[in-house]
N, C-alpha and C positions, 0 to 999 in steps of 0.2 A: 199447764199440767193436760192430760191427754184423758182418754175416755179408754171403758176398756172393749169397747170393739175397734177402736183406733190401734191398738194393744195387739189385738186380736188380728189381723189386718195385715198388721206391720212386722208382726213377729211372723206369723205366717208368708208371706214373701221371703222375708228375711230367714228362716228357714231352708225354702224351698233356690235358694241362691244361694247360699253355704252348700245344699246336693247340688248347684249346675258349678259350683269352683272347679271341679271335674273339666269340662269342655275343654277342649286346648285354647287358645291365646287369649280367649276374654275370660276364665275361666278364674284363674286370682284377682279380676276388678269383679268379679261378679262376686267371691267371694269375701271382697272387703265391703261392700255395698250391704252387701249380708248380715256382716257383722254389726254395721254399724245401726244397720236396722232392727236389727235386735238388740240391742243397745238401747233402742230407744223406743221400745215396745219393754221393756223390761226396764228401764225406766217410767213408764208410763205405770207402771202394775207395782210399783214398789211406792209410789205418791198414793195412786189409790185406795190401798192394803194399807200405807202410811206403817212401811216399814223397809228404810232403807238401807236398811242390812241384804235384804237382794240384791239393789243397784249395784251398792260397792261390793259384794262377792264378786258380782257377775264382771266388775268392769276390772278387778284381779285378774278373775281368771281370762278374761280378754291383752290386755298387759302383761300376767305373765307370760303365757302361749306367742305375744312379738317378741319379749325379750329374746324367745327361747329361739324362736326360726331366725334373727337378726344374728345372733349371737353363734349358731350353727352353719352360718351362710358366711360369716365373718370367719371362722375357723378354717371348712371347706374349701372357700372362694382362695383364701391365704392358702392351706397346704397345694390346691392346683396350680396357683399361680406358681408358686415352688416349682415345683416336678415341671411346669412348661417355660421356665426361663431358663433350668438347667440345663434342657433341650434335650429332657430326656423322652418326650413325645414327640418332637418334627426330626430326629430322627437328626441331628442335626451333626451330634458327636457321635462315636462310639460309647457303645454303654460302655462305663470303668467298672475297675474287679469293683466287687462286691455291689453290683446293679442292684439285685434282690434287698439287700441290706437300705441302700439309698432307697430304693420307691417305700421298702418298709416303710423307714425311718422318719421318709419324706413327704408322703402321699397317705399310703394306707393308715397308720395309724393317727396322721393329724383327722383324716375322715371321718374315720372310728370315733373319735370323741366328738366331733363335731355333732352325728348321729346318737348317741348319749347327750349330751348337752341338751339337743332339740328334745329327746325322749325324757328327760326328766323334768325338765321348763314345761312340756304336755303335760305328763301327772300332775302337777300342784297345781294346773290350771285346770285338769279337770275335777279337782276333789274343792275349788274354791264354782268352777260350774255346775258341780251336782248338789255344791248346798244353796246354791242362791234356788233353782229348779226344785229342789228337796222342799223351800221354804214357797215357791209361788205353787206349788201341787198340794201344802197344806193349807195356805189362803183362798186361794179359790175353792181345791176340791175337785182337784181336776188329778187326777194320781199317772195319767200320760207323763207328766211334769217327771214327776218322781223317775218314771220308768228311765225316760229318756236318757235321764240324768246320767242311771247305775250304768247304761249301757256304754253313753260315754268314755265316759270312766275305764269302764273295763278296756272299752275298744283302744283309747288313751293308754295304758300296760302295757296289752300286748303289740309287740313291735311289728312292723310292715305290716299285717295281715288288719292291725287292729283297726286300719285304717277304713277298710270297708263297714267293720263293726259300727265307728264313729258314722261314716252315713248313712247305715240305719238307723240309730240317734236322730241324727237331723231330720228323716225321714218323720222319725216317732213326734219330735220335733215340732215339724209342722202340725201334724193332729192336734196335739197337745193346742197352739198357737189356734186354732182353724175351732178348738173345743170352747173356748170362754165364752158365757155365757157373758150378754149385755150390763145382768145387773149383778153386782155380788153377789155370793150364794145365802 
């Protein structure tokens, strides 16, 4: 079992790494490491305050986000593969009659479905993420956790632009983690 000071450092660094997931090339790896550190920190907090629901909610949030992203990648990847395999991007064959209908049916609609799948999973994930952070806020008496959870949920609900809002939530989450006292209040 970790200490609050370890949770403070791991959670703060994990939140910063989530912000850095925007960096080209290494960003996704930094985001994964950030999520792992965040999970460890929340596990420590969950154990210290004696509420295992905090960690379970966060674990569910992370699992749902991962499932949503992979499902979206599979659906979107299949659409792109189908589109390319038909030679519609390479110019290898002349566009058939009904090209726009084929484009819509084999490419655009599956991509829209992939986006919707990711979006739905992210919203559900954000609900569990917020639950976990609300519990931490009440147990540690640090309202910034609750604020970060609410802003993250709002960001998940708003398509495309909400991603920027989620980055703001990650910044607030880092501040919240670095605000954790050495001992329970």
